[in-house]
BALOBA-1460 file (C-alpha; in Angstrom, 3 decimals):
// residues 422
<rec num="1" residu="m" x="128.492" y="43.680" z="107.603"/>
<rec num="2" residu="k" x="130.164" y="46.093" z="110.017"/>
<rec num="3" residu="r" x="133.236" y="43.832" z="110.299"/>
<rec num="4" residu="i" x="133.581" y="43.659" z="106.523"/>
<rec num="5" residu="t" x="133.532" y="47.415" z="106.301"/>
<rec num="6" residu="v" x="136.237" y="47.793" z="108.944"/>
<rec num="7" residu="n" x="138.498" y="45.193" z="107.311"/>
<rec num="8" residu="y" x="138.091" y="46.862" z="103.937"/>
<rec num="9" residu="f" x="139.002" y="50.198" z="105.460"/>
<rec num="10" residu="c" x="142.115" y="48.753" z="107.091"/>
<rec num="11" residu="f" x="143.112" y="47.215" z="103.802"/>
<rec num="12" residu="l" x="142.700" y="50.555" z="102.085"/>
<rec num="13" residu="i" x="144.872" y="52.303" z="104.684"/>
<rec num="14" residu="a" x="147.567" y="49.695" z="104.260"/>
<rec num="15" residu="g" x="147.506" y="50.161" z="100.510"/>
<rec num="16" residu="l" x="147.841" y="53.903" z="100.813"/>
<rec num="17" residu="a" x="150.730" y="53.542" z="103.250"/>
<rec num="18" residu="f" x="152.493" y="51.280" z="100.768"/>
<rec num="19" residu="v" x="152.126" y="53.899" z="98.059"/>
<rec num="20" residu="l" x="153.503" y="56.626" z="100.284"/>
<rec num="21" residu="i" x="156.434" y="54.518" z="101.507"/>
<rec num="22" residu="n" x="157.399" y="53.802" z="97.946"/>
<rec num="23" residu="g" x="157.751" y="57.502" z="97.210"/>
<rec num="24" residu="c" x="154.547" y="58.242" z="95.332"/>
<rec num="25" residu="n" x="153.810" y="61.658" z="96.823"/>
<rec num="26" residu="k" x="151.944" y="63.164" z="93.904"/>
<rec num="27" residu="k" x="148.538" y="64.049" z="95.323"/>
<rec num="28" residu="d" x="146.896" y="64.171" z="91.917"/>
<rec num="29" residu="s" x="147.510" y="60.436" z="91.519"/>
<rec num="30" residu="l" x="144.809" y="59.770" z="94.138"/>
<rec num="31" residu="p" x="141.078" y="60.053" z="93.424"/>
<rec num="32" residu="i" x="140.800" y="63.174" z="95.566"/>
<rec num="33" residu="p" x="137.047" y="63.805" z="95.108"/>
<rec num="34" residu="e" x="136.299" y="60.349" z="96.474"/>
<rec num="35" residu="f" x="138.838" y="60.593" z="99.336"/>
<rec num="36" residu="p" x="139.128" y="64.292" z="100.203"/>
<rec num="37" residu="d" x="140.190" y="63.656" z="103.789"/>
<rec num="38" residu="f" x="143.611" y="62.250" z="102.908"/>
<rec num="39" residu="y" x="144.817" y="65.389" z="101.132"/>
<rec num="40" residu="g" x="143.616" y="68.977" z="101.018"/>
<rec num="41" residu="s" x="140.864" y="69.958" z="98.580"/>
<rec num="42" residu="i" x="139.017" y="73.157" z="97.728"/>
<rec num="43" residu="s" x="135.240" y="73.141" z="97.240"/>
<rec num="44" residu="i" x="132.018" y="75.182" z="97.354"/>
<rec num="45" residu="p" x="129.840" y="73.524" z="100.013"/>
<rec num="46" residu="q" x="126.622" y="75.070" z="98.596"/>
<rec num="47" residu="a" x="127.231" y="73.101" z="95.403"/>
<rec num="48" residu="a" x="125.718" y="70.122" z="97.211"/>
<rec num="49" residu="n" x="122.333" y="71.876" z="96.924"/>
<rec num="50" residu="s" x="122.792" y="72.893" z="93.306"/>
<rec num="51" residu="p" x="120.950" y="73.796" z="91.155"/>
<rec num="52" residu="v" x="119.743" y="76.925" z="92.925"/>
<rec num="53" residu="n" x="116.386" y="78.353" z="91.828"/>
<rec num="54" residu="a" x="116.289" y="82.128" z="91.448"/>
<rec num="55" residu="s" x="113.764" y="84.591" z="90.078"/>
<rec num="56" residu="l" x="113.938" y="88.037" z="88.537"/>
<rec num="57" residu="l" x="111.219" y="90.545" z="87.797"/>
<rec num="58" residu="i" x="111.368" y="92.852" z="84.769"/>
<rec num="59" residu="g" x="111.156" y="96.339" z="86.195"/>
<rec num="60" residu="g" x="112.147" y="95.036" z="89.627"/>
<rec num="61" residu="g" x="115.388" y="95.070" z="91.571"/>
<rec num="62" residu="d" x="118.493" y="92.899" z="91.648"/>
<rec num="63" residu="t" x="118.753" y="89.554" z="93.419"/>
<rec num="64" residu="s" x="121.964" y="88.614" z="95.242"/>
<rec num="65" residu="f" x="123.403" y="85.301" z="96.422"/>
<rec num="66" residu="q" x="126.401" y="84.709" z="98.688"/>
<rec num="67" residu="f" x="128.576" y="81.627" z="98.940"/>
<rec num="68" residu="q" x="131.965" y="80.620" z="100.318"/>
<rec num="69" residu="v" x="134.870" y="78.366" z="99.428"/>
<rec num="70" residu="l" x="136.208" y="75.816" z="101.924"/>
<rec num="71" residu="a" x="139.503" y="74.011" z="102.344"/>
<rec num="72" residu="v" x="139.036" y="70.494" z="103.692"/>
<rec num="73" residu="g" x="141.356" y="67.612" z="104.504"/>
<rec num="74" residu="d" x="144.717" y="67.223" z="106.260"/>
<rec num="75" residu="h" x="145.955" y="70.679" z="105.293"/>
<rec num="76" residu="s" x="142.673" y="72.558" z="105.795"/>
<rec num="77" residu="e" x="143.934" y="74.744" z="108.677"/>
<rec num="78" residu="g" x="147.662" y="74.108" z="108.480"/>
<rec num="79" residu="h" x="148.543" y="76.030" z="105.334"/>
<rec num="80" residu="d" x="150.919" y="78.896" z="105.995"/>
<rec num="81" residu="r" x="149.831" y="81.281" z="103.252"/>
<rec num="82" residu="d" x="146.619" y="82.573" z="101.724"/>
<rec num="83" residu="i" x="144.865" y="80.480" z="99.079"/>
<rec num="84" residu="n" x="143.542" y="82.572" z="96.211"/>
<rec num="85" residu="v" x="140.635" y="80.892" z="94.452"/>
<rec num="86" residu="t" x="139.363" y="82.187" z="91.101"/>
<rec num="87" residu="i" x="135.559" y="82.236" z="90.729"/>
<rec num="88" residu="q" x="134.077" y="82.748" z="87.271"/>
<rec num="89" residu="a" x="130.938" y="82.191" z="85.235"/>
<rec num="90" residu="m" x="131.238" y="78.981" z="83.221"/>
<rec num="91" residu="p" x="128.973" y="79.262" z="80.145"/>
<rec num="92" residu="q" x="130.659" y="76.260" z="78.561"/>
<rec num="93" residu="l" x="128.789" y="74.011" z="81.014"/>
<rec num="94" residu="v" x="125.285" y="74.947" z="79.830"/>
<rec num="95" residu="d" x="125.144" y="72.375" z="77.022"/>
<rec num="96" residu="s" x="126.313" y="69.498" z="79.199"/>
<rec num="97" residu="f" x="123.846" y="70.473" z="81.952"/>
<rec num="98" residu="n" x="120.985" y="70.508" z="79.439"/>
<rec num="99" residu="a" x="122.012" y="67.148" z="78.015"/>
<rec num="100" residu="k" x="122.255" y="65.553" z="81.453"/>
<rec num="101" residu="n" x="118.979" y="66.977" z="82.769"/>
<rec num="102" residu="n" x="116.938" y="66.991" z="79.547"/>
<rec num="103" residu="t" x="116.454" y="70.767" z="79.728"/>
<rec num="104" residu="n" x="116.762" y="73.584" z="77.219"/>
<rec num="105" residu="y" x="118.103" y="76.541" z="79.197"/>
<rec num="106" residu="t" x="120.120" y="79.340" z="77.627"/>
<rec num="107" residu="i" x="123.023" y="81.116" z="79.285"/>
<rec num="108" residu="m" x="122.346" y="84.331" z="81.194"/>
<rec num="109" residu="p" x="123.391" y="87.213" z="78.912"/>
<rec num="110" residu="q" x="126.427" y="89.257" z="79.827"/>
<rec num="111" residu="g" x="125.422" y="92.335" z="81.768"/>
<rec num="112" residu="s" x="122.653" y="90.519" z="83.632"/>
<rec num="113" residu="y" x="125.014" y="89.133" z="86.295"/>
<rec num="114" residu="e" x="128.049" y="90.317" z="88.224"/>
<rec num="115" residu="l" x="130.523" y="88.695" z="90.612"/>
<rec num="116" residu="d" x="131.719" y="91.223" z="93.175"/>
<rec num="117" residu="s" x="135.231" y="89.793" z="93.058"/>
<rec num="118" residu="g" x="137.037" y="87.393" z="90.806"/>
<rec num="119" residu="n" x="138.690" y="85.810" z="93.812"/>
<rec num="120" residu="a" x="137.749" y="84.098" z="97.028"/>
<rec num="121" residu="v" x="140.568" y="84.176" z="99.589"/>
<rec num="122" residu="i" x="141.094" y="81.540" z="102.268"/>
<rec num="123" residu="k" x="143.445" y="83.191" z="104.742"/>
<rec num="124" residu="a" x="146.480" y="81.351" z="106.129"/>
<rec num="125" residu="q" x="145.606" y="78.927" z="108.915"/>
<rec num="126" residu="k" x="141.892" y="79.233" z="108.032"/>
<rec num="127" residu="s" x="139.566" y="76.841" z="106.262"/>
<rec num="128" residu="q" x="136.851" y="79.236" z="105.119"/>
<rec num="129" residu="s" x="136.967" y="82.055" z="102.570"/>
<rec num="130" residu="n" x="135.301" y="85.439" z="102.516"/>
<rec num="131" residu="n" x="131.775" y="85.699" z="101.122"/>
<rec num="132" residu="v" x="131.522" y="85.820" z="97.340"/>
<rec num="133" residu="t" x="128.470" y="87.719" z="96.078"/>
<rec num="134" residu="l" x="126.727" y="86.989" z="92.802"/>
<rec num="135" residu="k" x="124.305" y="89.711" z="91.714"/>
<rec num="136" residu="l" x="121.596" y="88.917" z="89.161"/>
<rec num="137" residu="s" x="119.984" y="91.858" z="87.398"/>
<rec num="138" residu="p" x="116.897" y="92.103" z="85.114"/>
<rec num="139" residu="k" x="118.970" y="93.688" z="82.339"/>
<rec num="140" residu="n" x="119.337" y="92.432" z="78.786"/>
<rec num="141" residu="i" x="116.863" y="89.634" z="79.482"/>
<rec num="142" residu="t" x="113.328" y="88.821" z="78.383"/>
<rec num="143" residu="g" x="110.349" y="88.158" z="80.632"/>
<rec num="144" residu="g" x="108.872" y="84.687" z="80.437"/>
<rec num="145" residu="n" x="112.253" y="83.013" z="79.851"/>
<rec num="146" residu="t" x="114.304" y="80.783" z="82.141"/>
<rec num="147" residu="y" x="118.096" y="81.027" z="82.044"/>
<rec num="148" residu="l" x="121.005" y="78.984" z="83.395"/>
<rec num="149" residu="l" x="124.144" y="80.449" z="84.947"/>
<rec num="150" residu="p" x="126.950" y="78.076" z="86.052"/>
<rec num="151" residu="v" x="129.409" y="79.735" z="88.454"/>
<rec num="152" residu="g" x="132.358" y="77.942" z="89.970"/>
<rec num="153" residu="i" x="136.037" y="77.476" z="90.779"/>
<rec num="154" residu="t" x="138.312" y="77.680" z="87.757"/>
<rec num="155" residu="a" x="141.728" y="77.968" z="89.477"/>
<rec num="156" residu="m" x="143.564" y="78.214" z="92.816"/>
<rec num="157" residu="d" x="147.206" y="78.856" z="93.688"/>
<rec num="158" residu="n" x="148.202" y="76.445" z="96.508"/>
<rec num="159" residu="p" x="149.931" y="73.243" z="95.300"/>
<rec num="160" residu="a" x="149.096" y="71.449" z="98.553"/>
<rec num="161" residu="f" x="145.434" y="71.428" z="97.541"/>
<rec num="162" residu="v" x="143.345" y="70.271" z="94.597"/>
<rec num="163" residu="i" x="139.961" y="71.475" z="93.334"/>
<rec num="164" residu="n" x="137.211" y="69.025" z="94.225"/>
<rec num="165" residu="s" x="135.611" y="68.439" z="90.836"/>
<rec num="166" residu="m" x="132.398" y="67.175" z="92.437"/>
<rec num="167" residu="s" x="131.758" y="70.337" z="94.478"/>
<rec num="168" residu="k" x="133.215" y="73.185" z="92.485"/>
<rec num="169" residu="t" x="130.212" y="74.502" z="90.523"/>
<rec num="170" residu="l" x="126.964" y="76.223" z="91.434"/>
<rec num="171" residu="f" x="124.205" y="76.129" z="88.813"/>
<rec num="172" residu="f" x="121.659" y="78.958" z="89.037"/>
<rec num="173" residu="i" x="118.326" y="78.449" z="87.257"/>
<rec num="174" residu="v" x="116.880" y="81.937" z="86.827"/>
<rec num="175" residu="k" x="113.186" y="82.369" z="85.985"/>
<rec num="176" residu="v" x="112.347" y="85.805" z="84.634"/>
<rec num="177" residu="s" x="108.845" y="87.267" z="84.980"/>
<rec num="178" residu="d" x="107.532" y="90.445" z="83.432"/>
<rec num="179" residu="h" x="105.133" y="92.154" z="85.834"/>
<rec num="180" residu="s" x="105.324" y="95.488" z="84.078"/>
<rec num="181" residu="a" x="102.239" y="96.970" z="82.457"/>
<rec num="182" residu="k" x="101.710" y="98.553" z="79.067"/>
<rec num="183" residu="m" x="99.516" y="101.648" z="78.783"/>
<rec num="184" residu="v" x="96.843" y="100.796" z="76.217"/>
<rec num="185" residu="l" x="94.091" y="103.411" z="76.515"/>
<rec num="186" residu="q" x="92.999" y="106.764" z="77.893"/>
<rec num="187" residu="l" x="89.285" y="106.437" z="78.652"/>
<rec num="188" residu="e" x="86.942" y="109.201" z="77.562"/>
<rec num="189" residu="n" x="84.751" y="110.873" z="80.175"/>
<rec num="190" residu="i" x="84.526" y="107.752" z="82.294"/>
<rec num="191" residu="g" x="83.985" y="109.698" z="85.501"/>
<rec num="192" residu="d" x="84.734" y="108.575" z="89.014"/>
<rec num="193" residu="n" x="83.555" y="105.526" z="90.930"/>
<rec num="194" residu="p" x="81.126" y="103.949" z="90.729"/>
<rec num="195" residu="f" x="81.281" y="103.020" z="87.065"/>
<rec num="196" residu="s" x="81.376" y="99.809" z="85.061"/>
<rec num="197" residu="c" x="83.890" y="98.409" z="82.586"/>
<rec num="198" residu="f" x="84.014" y="94.871" z="81.234"/>
<rec num="199" residu="k" x="85.087" y="92.709" z="78.315"/>
<rec num="200" residu="m" x="82.573" y="91.655" z="75.689"/>
<rec num="201" residu="g" x="83.933" y="89.831" z="72.674"/>
<rec num="202" residu="n" x="87.128" y="91.634" z="71.725"/>
<rec num="203" residu="n" x="85.876" y="94.928" z="73.104"/>
<rec num="204" residu="l" x="86.112" y="96.899" z="76.314"/>
<rec num="205" residu="i" x="82.646" y="98.228" z="77.188"/>
<rec num="206" residu="t" x="82.240" y="101.219" z="79.506"/>
<rec num="207" residu="f" x="79.262" y="102.956" z="81.071"/>
<rec num="208" residu="s" x="80.357" y="106.461" z="81.987"/>
<rec num="209" residu="y" x="77.620" y="107.776" z="84.227"/>
<rec num="210" residu="g" x="79.934" y="109.395" z="86.770"/>
<rec num="211" residu="t" x="79.695" y="112.624" z="84.776"/>
<rec num="212" residu="g" x="75.902" y="112.353" z="84.520"/>
<rec num="213" residu="d" x="75.706" y="111.696" z="80.798"/>
<rec num="214" residu="g" x="75.136" y="107.947" z="81.025"/>
<rec num="215" residu="v" x="76.985" y="107.061" z="77.811"/>
<rec num="216" residu="m" x="77.850" y="103.510" z="76.783"/>
<rec num="217" residu="r" x="81.052" y="103.169" z="74.741"/>
<rec num="218" residu="k" x="82.926" y="100.405" z="72.985"/>
<rec num="219" residu="y" x="86.718" y="100.259" z="72.621"/>
<rec num="220" residu="s" x="87.858" y="97.562" z="70.183"/>
<rec num="221" residu="y" x="91.138" y="95.815" z="70.890"/>
<rec num="222" residu="d" x="93.730" y="95.664" z="68.123"/>
<rec num="223" residu="s" x="95.958" y="92.685" z="68.989"/>
<rec num="224" residu="s" x="98.545" y="93.492" z="66.295"/>
<rec num="225" residu="a" x="99.077" y="97.020" z="67.642"/>
<rec num="226" residu="v" x="98.488" y="95.934" z="71.265"/>
<rec num="227" residu="k" x="96.131" y="98.823" z="71.916"/>
<rec num="228" residu="f" x="92.476" y="99.825" z="71.887"/>
<rec num="229" residu="s" x="90.761" y="101.952" z="69.280"/>
<rec num="230" residu="p" x="89.085" y="105.256" z="70.212"/>
<rec num="231" residu="g" x="85.712" y="104.797" z="71.834"/>
<rec num="232" residu="a" x="82.533" y="104.526" z="69.777"/>
<rec num="233" residu="v" x="79.185" y="105.454" z="71.344"/>
<rec num="234" residu="i" x="76.743" y="102.530" z="71.506"/>
<rec num="235" residu="t" x="73.217" y="103.554" z="70.514"/>
<rec num="236" residu="n" x="69.915" y="101.984" z="71.502"/>
<rec num="237" residu="t" x="66.727" y="101.632" z="69.511"/>
<rec num="238" residu="f" x="64.464" y="102.476" z="72.456"/>
<rec num="239" residu="i" x="66.220" y="104.996" z="74.683"/>
<rec num="240" residu="s" x="68.702" y="107.631" z="73.755"/>
<rec num="241" residu="s" x="72.354" y="106.957" z="74.442"/>
<rec num="242" residu="y" x="72.192" y="109.447" z="77.311"/>
<rec num="243" residu="n" x="69.663" y="107.704" z="79.553"/>
<rec num="244" residu="y" x="71.917" y="105.079" z="81.138"/>
<rec num="245" residu="a" x="72.571" y="107.380" z="84.093"/>
<rec num="246" residu="s" x="69.340" y="106.064" z="85.651"/>
<rec num="247" residu="f" x="70.832" y="102.574" z="85.975"/>
<rec num="248" residu="s" x="72.942" y="101.621" z="88.998"/>
<rec num="249" residu="a" x="74.621" y="98.358" z="87.968"/>
<rec num="250" residu="f" x="75.889" y="96.857" z="84.700"/>
<rec num="251" residu="i" x="76.574" y="93.116" z="84.639"/>
<rec num="252" residu="p" x="77.822" y="91.175" z="81.588"/>
<rec num="253" residu="i" x="76.044" y="87.852" z="82.048"/>
<rec num="254" residu="s" x="77.227" y="86.119" z="78.870"/>
<rec num="255" residu="s" x="79.011" y="86.874" z="75.615"/>
<rec num="256" residu="s" x="75.743" y="88.326" z="74.256"/>
<rec num="257" residu="y" x="73.813" y="89.873" z="77.142"/>
<rec num="258" residu="i" x="74.255" y="92.675" z="79.655"/>
<rec num="259" residu="i" x="72.037" y="93.010" z="82.721"/>
<rec num="260" residu="i" x="71.355" y="96.495" z="84.072"/>
<rec num="261" residu="r" x="69.681" y="97.377" z="87.386"/>
<rec num="262" residu="y" x="67.229" y="100.253" z="87.244"/>
<rec num="263" residu="s" x="66.812" y="102.495" z="90.312"/>
<rec num="264" residu="g" x="68.389" y="99.791" z="92.472"/>
<rec num="265" residu="d" x="65.504" y="97.297" z="92.054"/>
<rec num="266" residu="g" x="64.414" y="95.888" z="88.699"/>
<rec num="267" residu="l" x="66.709" y="93.996" z="86.320"/>
<rec num="268" residu="y" x="66.614" y="94.712" z="82.590"/>
<rec num="269" residu="g" x="68.471" y="92.977" z="79.820"/>
<rec num="270" residu="l" x="70.447" y="94.362" z="76.887"/>
<rec num="271" residu="d" x="70.961" y="92.212" z="73.818"/>
<rec num="272" residu="a" x="74.549" y="92.880" z="72.676"/>
<rec num="273" residu="n" x="74.678" y="90.519" z="69.692"/>
<rec num="274" residu="n" x="74.952" y="93.555" z="67.412"/>
<rec num="275" residu="i" x="77.480" y="95.417" z="69.533"/>
<rec num="276" residu="d" x="80.192" y="95.211" z="66.861"/>
<rec num="277" residu="n" x="77.935" y="97.531" z="64.839"/>
<rec num="278" residu="n" x="77.693" y="99.890" z="67.838"/>
<rec num="279" residu="s" x="74.127" y="98.978" z="68.690"/>
<rec num="280" residu="v" x="72.266" y="97.192" z="71.497"/>
<rec num="281" residu="s" x="68.580" y="96.559" z="72.138"/>
<rec num="282" residu="f" x="66.445" y="95.683" z="75.143"/>
<rec num="283" residu="t" x="65.382" y="92.111" z="75.832"/>
<rec num="284" residu="n" x="62.045" y="90.916" z="77.299"/>
<rec num="285" residu="s" x="59.980" y="93.390" z="75.260"/>
<rec num="286" residu="i" x="61.639" y="96.321" z="76.995"/>
<rec num="287" residu="s" x="60.511" y="95.370" z="80.491"/>
<rec num="288" residu="a" x="62.154" y="94.193" z="83.683"/>
<rec num="289" residu="f" x="62.517" y="90.430" z="84.041"/>
<rec num="290" residu="a" x="63.182" y="90.379" z="87.798"/>
<rec num="291" residu="f" x="62.665" y="92.614" z="90.837"/>
<rec num="292" residu="g" x="63.854" y="92.865" z="94.424"/>
<rec num="293" residu="y" x="67.532" y="93.680" z="93.935"/>
<rec num="294" residu="t" x="67.610" y="96.933" z="95.898"/>
<rec num="295" residu="g" x="69.596" y="95.567" z="98.849"/>
<rec num="296" residu="y" x="72.786" y="94.618" z="97.036"/>
<rec num="297" residu="d" x="75.750" y="96.915" z="97.474"/>
<rec num="298" residu="r" x="77.538" y="95.249" z="94.582"/>
<rec num="299" residu="m" x="76.544" y="92.811" z="91.851"/>
<rec num="300" residu="i" x="79.276" y="90.629" z="90.346"/>
<rec num="301" residu="p" x="78.975" y="88.397" z="87.268"/>
<rec num="302" residu="y" x="80.358" y="84.876" z="87.515"/>
<rec num="303" residu="k" x="79.801" y="82.167" z="84.893"/>
<rec num="304" residu="g" x="76.134" y="82.797" z="84.206"/>
<rec num="305" residu="s" x="75.271" y="83.905" z="87.736"/>
<rec num="306" residu="i" x="74.841" y="87.220" z="89.488"/>
<rec num="307" residu="l" x="76.673" y="87.256" z="92.819"/>
<rec num="308" residu="g" x="75.031" y="89.782" z="95.113"/>
<rec num="309" residu="l" x="77.156" y="91.314" z="97.896"/>
<rec num="310" residu="t" x="75.327" y="92.591" z="100.983"/>
<rec num="311" residu="l" x="77.606" y="94.494" z="103.353"/>
<rec num="312" residu="a" x="74.946" y="94.667" z="106.088"/>
<rec num="313" residu="s" x="74.887" y="90.848" z="106.217"/>
<rec num="314" residu="n" x="78.587" y="90.494" z="107.048"/>
<rec num="315" residu="g" x="79.596" y="90.647" z="103.414"/>
<rec num="316" residu="l" x="77.321" y="87.781" z="102.284"/>
<rec num="317" residu="l" x="77.814" y="86.788" z="98.663"/>
<rec num="318" residu="d" x="74.714" y="85.019" z="97.371"/>
<rec num="319" residu="n" x="74.038" y="83.574" z="93.960"/>
<rec num="320" residu="h" x="71.308" y="84.124" z="91.357"/>
<rec num="321" residu="i" x="71.484" y="81.936" z="88.248"/>
<rec num="322" residu="v" x="70.421" y="83.674" z="85.026"/>
<rec num="323" residu="d" x="68.866" y="81.818" z="82.101"/>
<rec num="324" residu="t" x="69.921" y="83.141" z="78.687"/>
<rec num="325" residu="a" x="68.860" y="80.147" z="76.609"/>
<rec num="326" residu="t" x="65.937" y="81.825" z="74.843"/>
<rec num="327" residu="a" x="67.085" y="84.507" z="72.425"/>
<rec num="328" residu="g" x="66.038" y="87.954" z="73.526"/>
<rec num="329" residu="v" x="64.558" y="86.708" z="76.823"/>
<rec num="330" residu="l" x="66.313" y="86.658" z="80.201"/>
<rec num="331" residu="s" x="65.128" y="85.212" z="83.504"/>
<rec num="332" residu="v" x="66.462" y="84.340" z="86.938"/>
<rec num="333" residu="s" x="66.160" y="80.570" z="86.800"/>
<rec num="334" residu="g" x="67.027" y="79.785" z="90.395"/>
<rec num="335" residu="q" x="68.988" y="80.455" z="93.543"/>
<rec num="336" residu="g" x="72.415" y="78.874" z="93.436"/>
<rec num="337" residu="p" x="74.639" y="77.978" z="96.405"/>
<rec num="338" residu="d" x="75.806" y="81.006" z="98.371"/>
<rec num="339" residu="l" x="79.540" y="81.695" z="98.478"/>
<rec num="340" residu="g" x="79.553" y="82.515" z="102.182"/>
<rec num="341" residu="s" x="80.145" y="85.718" z="104.108"/>
<rec num="342" residu="g" x="83.122" y="87.921" z="104.931"/>
<rec num="343" residu="w" x="83.555" y="89.301" z="101.421"/>
<rec num="344" residu="g" x="82.932" y="92.869" z="102.532"/>
<rec num="345" residu="i" x="86.607" y="93.356" z="103.423"/>
<rec num="346" residu="y" x="87.462" y="93.578" z="99.722"/>
<rec num="347" residu="s" x="87.253" y="96.810" z="97.787"/>
<rec num="348" residu="q" x="86.998" y="94.898" z="94.511"/>
<rec num="349" residu="i" x="85.811" y="91.361" z="93.684"/>
<rec num="350" residu="i" x="86.637" y="90.342" z="90.128"/>
<rec num="351" residu="p" x="85.670" y="87.168" z="88.245"/>
<rec num="352" residu="y" x="88.809" y="85.528" z="86.854"/>
<rec num="353" residu="t" x="89.081" y="82.138" z="85.122"/>
<rec num="354" residu="d" x="87.835" y="79.572" z="87.680"/>
<rec num="355" residu="g" x="87.671" y="81.829" z="90.700"/>
<rec num="356" residu="l" x="87.518" y="85.318" z="92.140"/>
<rec num="357" residu="l" x="90.290" y="87.902" z="92.445"/>
<rec num="358" residu="c" x="89.852" y="90.132" z="95.485"/>
<rec num="359" residu="v" x="91.624" y="93.382" z="96.385"/>
<rec num="360" residu="t" x="91.994" y="94.692" z="99.936"/>
<rec num="361" residu="s" x="92.008" y="98.400" z="100.726"/>
<rec num="362" residu="s" x="95.781" y="98.139" z="101.286"/>
<rec num="363" residu="g" x="96.266" y="96.680" z="97.792"/>
<rec num="364" residu="d" x="96.843" y="92.995" z="98.525"/>
<rec num="365" residu="l" x="95.517" y="90.736" z="95.783"/>
<rec num="366" residu="y" x="94.029" y="87.311" z="96.621"/>
<rec num="367" residu="y" x="92.671" y="84.540" z="94.444"/>
<rec num="368" residu="y" x="89.844" y="82.227" z="95.575"/>
<rec num="369" residu="p" x="89.326" y="79.142" z="93.403"/>
<rec num="370" residu="v" x="85.617" y="78.367" z="92.945"/>
<rec num="371" residu="s" x="84.417" y="74.902" z="91.925"/>
<rec num="372" residu="t" x="81.636" y="74.200" z="89.415"/>
<rec num="373" residu="d" x="79.208" y="73.751" z="92.322"/>
<rec num="374" residu="f" x="80.312" y="77.111" z="93.810"/>
<rec num="375" residu="k" x="82.423" y="75.776" z="96.660"/>
<rec num="376" residu="v" x="85.132" y="78.285" z="97.536"/>
<rec num="377" residu="s" x="88.672" y="77.082" z="98.285"/>
<rec num="378" residu="p" x="91.056" y="78.962" z="100.604"/>
<rec num="379" residu="a" x="92.632" y="82.077" z="99.157"/>
<rec num="380" residu="k" x="96.210" y="82.434" z="98.041"/>
<rec num="381" residu="k" x="97.964" y="85.764" z="97.857"/>
<rec num="382" residu="v" x="98.957" y="86.676" z="94.318"/>
<rec num="383" residu="g" x="100.033" y="90.296" z="94.536"/>
<rec num="384" residu="t" x="100.485" y="93.621" z="96.307"/>
<rec num="385" residu="g" x="100.040" y="97.235" z="95.250"/>
<rec num="386" residu="w" x="96.798" y="96.743" z="93.309"/>
<rec num="387" residu="n" x="94.976" y="99.547" z="95.124"/>
<rec num="388" residu="k" x="96.700" y="101.902" z="92.669"/>
<rec num="389" residu="y" x="93.829" y="101.008" z="90.330"/>
<rec num="390" residu="k" x="90.269" y="102.117" z="91.021"/>
<rec num="391" residu="k" x="88.994" y="99.462" z="88.645"/>
<rec num="392" residu="i" x="90.487" y="96.096" z="87.610"/>
<rec num="393" residu="v" x="88.971" y="94.364" z="84.591"/>
<rec num="394" residu="p" x="89.691" y="90.806" z="83.388"/>
<rec num="395" residu="f" x="90.407" y="90.734" z="79.654"/>
<rec num="396" residu="g" x="90.871" y="87.081" z="78.735"/>
<rec num="397" residu="n" x="93.738" y="85.875" z="80.936"/>
<rec num="398" residu="d" x="95.116" y="89.404" z="81.187"/>
<rec num="399" residu="l" x="94.132" y="92.138" z="83.594"/>
<rec num="400" residu="l" x="93.389" y="95.767" z="82.809"/>
<rec num="401" residu="g" x="94.068" y="98.309" z="85.544"/>
<rec num="402" residu="i" x="92.356" y="101.705" z="85.390"/>
<rec num="403" residu="d" x="94.089" y="104.381" z="87.442"/>
<rec num="404" residu="a" x="92.792" y="107.610" z="88.976"/>
<rec num="405" residu="n" x="93.379" y="109.479" z="85.695"/>
<rec num="406" residu="n" x="91.354" y="106.868" z="83.738"/>
<rec num="407" residu="v" x="94.457" y="105.545" z="82.012"/>
<rec num="408" residu="v" x="94.208" y="101.827" z="81.255"/>
<rec num="409" residu="y" x="97.231" y="99.554" z="81.707"/>
<rec num="410" residu="r" x="97.419" y="95.939" z="80.567"/>
<rec num="411" residu="y" x="99.162" y="93.093" z="82.437"/>
<rec num="412" residu="s" x="99.961" y="89.696" z="80.925"/>
<rec num="413" residu="f" x="98.697" y="88.144" z="84.130"/>
<rec num="414" residu="n" x="99.555" y="84.671" z="85.424"/>
<rec num="415" residu="i" x="97.739" y="83.381" z="88.485"/>
<rec num="416" residu="n" x="100.667" y="81.097" z="89.403"/>
<rec num="417" residu="e" x="102.997" y="84.025" z="90.167"/>
<rec num="418" residu="e" x="102.895" y="86.777" z="92.783"/>
<rec num="419" residu="w" x="102.358" y="90.176" z="91.166"/>
<rec num="420" residu="d" x="103.923" y="92.850" z="93.336"/>
<rec num="421" residu="i" x="103.435" y="96.075" z="91.387"/>
<rec num="422" residu="k" x="104.258" y="98.787" z="93.940"/>
């Protein structure tokens, strides 16, 4: 095989020599892209790794890329004058790229990208140009979309060279994410930490006992207006609406029931099936259904279980399964598998889809997937800056962040992205 290759190469050289001897000196008559070493050609070496994946964040900064143009072949360092190479966006290539790759990208809008210079210059006797900078900006674009931007060589001014058609274009695939938040609510008299907020149905439920009044409120979400209604006080048929200050934990255990811990020990249940009419009632004939919960520093709901965090036990997170099958009656039906220790390093632990979101004191956000049998997978970092919120509340797939002034912001959260919100 090696001998055949050598003989073929010698035959090719002889053929080329024949062409040259017979006066055919027009370089464009040769297939330059396939044989760039015989004559000079101009190319973008980074095009070999194209397409290039890029990302932009609405509300974030610009992203820049640098590339160069090279002269290769017999004349690559022997040219006696500068080679001026024109670099431009090439929107006309979007359709052919989509057809070839079975994609449906749209061109980056004008104003969302900028080339720092229309030219790359390869100086005389040199083979490499200056750096060309492409700046991508989150302007005039929409979060959640993915755009395509072809950028490449459109002209050059040295007749001793040709443009290598196979390495002249860079394709940038630009994914745009929107990590900005929309202010949706100013909470009423919610007080300082500790307090409880959670989703129930299409409502945000709050217990505002930081001010001592112990009021339970409901804020209904209006999806068409993308905001919450003013709060309505939730009344109770047994106690007045101002007695919740005696309870130290509020845990939504299902779509219909809320568990409250009284004086740090006994667990009571609230039936919230009538919460849309601004009313709740006690379960279990207005008596506690379980005792012995004094030692938990925090109690976290997760898919029908209460996860109890004990800081004195190295942040142990154990598991109490709650039975809600009998209407109006709650019980702790068993001890589920513990989720291990070390959870005390997190200032907030939040149930989210099939796992737990955890916030460090410095604001880093981590996600721990949790299996159906409560096995915890290693964490992945999904954000920074989340310590700006004293309370983070899952609302469907979105997250609500409540700041120090009790203003509520809503994020269209996606666990597969990293949410840096500093």
